[in-house]
C-alpha positions in Angstrom: 115.1 98.2 80.5 115.6 94.8 82.1 112.9 92.1 81.6 110.8 91.1 84.6 111.1 87.3 85.2 107.4 86.9 86.1 105.3 85.2 83.5 101.5 84.4 83.6 100.6 80.7 83.1 97.3 81.8 81.4 96.5 84.3 78.7 95.7 87.8 79.8 93.8 88.9 76.7 91.6 86.0 75.6 87.9 85.8 76.0 86.6 83.3 78.5 87.6 82.5 82.1 91.2 81.4 82.8 92.6 80.3 86.2 96.3 80.1 86.7 99.3 81.8 88.2 101.9 84.5 88.0 105.0 82.5 88.2 108.1 84.1 89.7 111.3 82.1 89.6 112.8 81.9 93.0 115.8 79.7 93.7 116.1 78.8 97.4 117.5 76.1 99.7 114.5 73.8 99.4 114.0 74.3 95.6 116.9 75.2 93.4 114.7 75.8 90.4 111.7 76.8 92.4 109.0 79.4 91.8 106.6 81.6 93.7 103.2 80.8 92.3 100.8 83.7 92.7 97.1 82.7 92.0 95.5 84.6 89.2 92.2 84.6 87.4 91.3 86.5 84.2 87.8 86.8 83.0 87.1 88.5 79.6 84.2 89.0 77.3 84.7 91.3 74.3 85.9 94.9 74.4 85.3 97.0 77.4 87.0 98.4 80.5 89.5 96.4 82.6 89.3 96.1 86.4 92.4 95.0 88.3 91.3 93.6 91.7 93.8 92.8 94.4 93.8 91.6 98.0 96.5 90.8 100.6 98.7 93.7 99.6 99.5 93.1 103.2 99.4 89.4 104.1 97.4 89.6 107.3 94.3 91.3 105.8 91.6 88.9 104.7 88.3 90.5 103.5 89.8 91.0 100.0 91.1 87.5 99.5 87.8 85.9 100.6 85.7 88.2 98.4 88.0 87.8 95.4 88.3 84.0 95.8 84.5 83.8 95.7 84.4 86.1 92.6 86.8 83.7 90.8 84.1 80.9 91.1 80.9 83.0 90.6 81.7 85.5 87.9 81.0 84.3 84.4 82.2 85.8 81.1 78.6 86.3 80.0 78.0 88.5 83.1 80.5 91.1 81.9 81.6 93.3 79.1 85.4 93.9 79.3 87.9 92.2 81.5 88.5 91.4 85.2 91.9 90.5 86.4 91.8 89.0 89.9 94.8 88.6 92.2 93.4 87.5 95.6 96.9 87.5 97.3 99.0 90.4 95.9 101.9 89.8 98.3 101.6 86.0 98.2 104.6 85.1 100.4 103.3 87.4 103.1 99.8 86.0 102.7 100.9 82.4 103.1 102.9 83.4 106.2 100.0 85.5 107.7 102.4 88.5 108.0 102.1 92.1 106.9 105.3 91.9 105.0 107.1 89.2 103.0 109.0 86.6 105.1 111.4 86.3 102.2 112.7 89.8 102.0 110.6 91.8 104.6 109.2 93.7 101.6 106.1 95.8 102.3 104.3 95.6 99.0 102.6 99.0 99.6 105.9 100.7 100.0 107.8 98.9 97.1 106.6 100.7 94.0 107.6 101.1 91.2 109.6 98.0 92.0 112.6 96.6 90.2 112.7 93.7 87.6 116.1 92.7 89.1 115.3 93.4 92.8 113.9 91.3 95.6 110.9 89.1 95.1 108.6 91.9 96.5 110.2 94.4 94.1 109.8 92.1 91.2 106.1 91.6 91.9 105.7 95.4 92.2 107.5 95.9 88.9 105.3 93.4 87.1 102.2 95.2 88.3 103.8 98.6 87.5 104.8 97.7 83.9 102.4 95.0 82.8 99.2 94.8 84.8 98.4 98.4 85.7 98.8 99.7 82.1 96.0 97.3 81.1 93.6 98.6 83.8 91.0 101.3 83.8 90.0 100.9 87.4 91.7 99.2 90.4 90.3 98.0 93.7 92.8 97.2 96.4 91.4 95.7 99.6 92.9 96.6 102.9 92.0 96.2 106.6 94.0 96.8 109.8 95.9 93.5 109.9 97.1 92.3 113.3 97.9 95.8 114.7 95.0 98.0 113.8 91.2 97.9 113.7 88.9 100.2 111.6 85.3 101.1 111.1 84.6 99.6 107.7 85.3 102.2 105.0 86.1 102.7 101.4 88.6 105.3 100.6 89.8 107.6 97.8 92.6 110.1 97.9 92.6 113.9 97.7 94.6 114.5 94.4 96.1 117.4 92.5 94.3 116.1 89.4 90.7 117.1 90.3 89.2 115.2 87.3 90.8 112.0 88.5 90.0 112.8 92.1 86.3 113.1 91.1 86.4 109.8 89.3 87.9 108.1 92.3 85.4 109.7 94.7 82.6 108.4 92.4 84.0 104.9 92.5 84.3 105.1 96.3 80.7 106.2 96.6 79.7 103.3 94.4 81.6 100.8 96.6 79.2 102.1 99.3 80.8 100.9 102.5 79.2 102.1 105.8 81.8 104.8 105.8 83.4 106.6 102.9 86.7 108.4 103.6 88.4 111.1 101.4 91.9 111.3 102.6 95.2 113.1 102.1 97.9 110.5 102.3 100.7 111.6 104.6 103.3 109.1 103.4 102.5 108.1 99.8 106.1 107.3 98.6 106.3 103.8 97.2 102.6 103.1 97.6 100.6 101.0 95.1 97.9 103.6 95.4 100.3 106.3 94.1 101.4 104.1 91.2 97.8 103.6 90.2 96.9 107.3 90.5 100.1 108.5 88.7 99.0 106.5 85.7 95.7 108.3 85.7 93.8 105.2 86.7 90.8 105.2 89.0 91.5 103.6 92.4 89.3 102.5 95.3 90.9 101.2 98.5 89.4 100.0 101.7 89.9 99.5 105.4 87.3 97.0 106.4 88.2 95.9 110.0 91.3 94.4 111.5 92.8 92.4 114.3 94.3 89.9 111.8 91.0 88.3 111.0 87.7 89.0 109.3 84.0 88.9 110.2 80.9 87.9 108.3 79.9 91.6 108.3 83.2 92.9 106.9 83.4 90.2 104.2 79.8 91.0 103.2 80.8 94.6 102.8 83.7 93.6 100.6 81.5 91.4 98.4 78.8 94.0 97.9 81.3 96.8 97.3 83.2 94.8 94.7 80.0 94.1 92.8 78.9 97.7 93.0 82.2 99.0 91.6 82.2 96.5 88.7 78.7 97.7 87.8 79.7 101.4 88.2 82.7 100.8 85.9 80.4 99.4 83.2 81.9 95.9 83.4 79.3 93.9 85.2 75.6 93.8 84.3 73.1 94.6 87.1 71.9 97.2 89.5 74.0 98.6 92.4 72.9 98.0 96.0 73.2 101.4 97.7 72.7 101.9 101.5 73.4 104.9 103.8 77.0 105.8 104.2 78.8 108.4 106.4 81.2 110.6 104.5 84.4 111.4 106.4 87.4 113.6 105.7 91.1 113.0 106.7 92.6 116.3 105.5 95.9 116.3 107.5 98.2 114.8 110.1 96.1 116.1 113.0 93.8 113.1 112.4 96.5 110.8 113.8 97.4 110.2 117.5 100.7 108.5 118.0 102.2 106.9 121.2 105.4 108.3 122.5 106.2 105.5 124.9 105.9 101.8 125.3 103.2 100.4 127.7 99.8 98.8 128.3 97.2 100.3 125.9 93.8 101.3 127.3 91.3 102.5 124.7 89.1 105.2 126.0 86.8 105.5 123.0 85.4 102.7 120.8 85.3 102.7 117.0 82.6 104.8 115.5 82.1 106.9 118.6 82.2 110.7 118.5 85.1 112.6 120.0 85.9 116.3 120.4 89.2 118.0 120.1 91.1 117.5 123.4 89.2 114.3 124.4 91.2 111.5 125.8 91.2 108.7 123.2 93.6 106.3 124.9 95.8 105.9 128.0 99.2 104.2 128.3 100.0 102.5 131.5 103.5 101.5 132.6 104.3 97.8 132.6 107.3 97.7 135.0 105.8 99.2 138.2 102.7 100.2 140.0 101.6 103.4 141.5 102.2 105.6 138.4 99.5 107.4 136.6 99.0 106.6 132.9 99.9 108.9 130.0 96.8 110.4 128.4 96.6 110.7 124.6 94.2 113.3 123.3 92.4 113.9 120.0 93.7 116.8 117.9 90.5 117.3 116.1 86.7 116.6 116.5 85.0 113.8 114.6 84.6 110.0 115.0 87.1 107.4 115.9 87.8 105.5 112.7 90.9 103.5 113.7 92.5 102.3 116.9 95.6 100.3 117.9 94.6 96.7 118.3 97.0 94.7 120.5 96.9 95.2 124.3 100.5 96.4 124.3 101.8 99.4 122.5 105.2 100.8 121.4 106.5 104.3 121.0 105.6 105.5 117.5 102.6 103.3 117.1 99.4 104.8 115.8 97.0 104.9 118.7 93.9 106.4 117.1 92.7 108.1 114.0 89.9 110.6 114.0 87.9 111.3 110.8 86.0 114.6 110.4 82.3 114.1 109.6 81.4 115.6 106.2 77.8 114.4 106.0 75.6 111.3 105.9 74.4 110.2 102.5 71.1 108.4 102.6 
């Protein structure tokens, strides 16, 4: 097995708080012996569980990076038992460019696992997580939102898994995160996902979708901060009491939750996020952009529930996700 060139500039297994980088050598036109320096904080206090916390898996999603940056300056070793590994910007090149994927190699971090130690920069980062960081972890939190092209109701998510014991542990961690919505979902395209890598190792995973539009709000960041604290308490790492508020449990059991555009055009949302829809309701219309006098194409929900995601930009392309409907399971007070 080839050796990954990434090396941490700080210890990963010593008590105390350490701030540094994951250094990835990267020779390029403007720096022949250059490196990609991925910010990293490790906080450890004695023996206990390890949490691996990541943001900016996609570089245009910001709730995670903000919440995790704050954690690096507020969390103290004496507050915890165990270890917290914090990587606020997982796909650091994408994050610095404000893009979903890396500007260096167009790598989508969430489709690059298990990675390669001798691959592209994105594949090398994925391989380092796969073979070095993930084996250390007991629980992982990976923050997502809709980026520039989608918007979501704020939810925490856990996957429907074949391993029902692991599934139950992930659902419990999702409930502990306690976002306004909690979504159990069957992933329709899990090949190469970080989520899949975590779950295949038998680790507990909580993911999120906390908003979108290529920005963040005070509300969505507050949800991220509270959820992060709750999960660390739930995992037995952080001292304290969880803050639990009402959440709506939703199910995404199959591909009928998704509505996709089949043509380019001007996107008209017909339902706002969080609103109830019935099977057959019009959730969006697509207007032609090159002529007047033509009726729009109507896109209809394939199941009843609430609208949990919508296309964000005003223009849409064939194949884009237009809307996602989640089936209501119940409301947990």
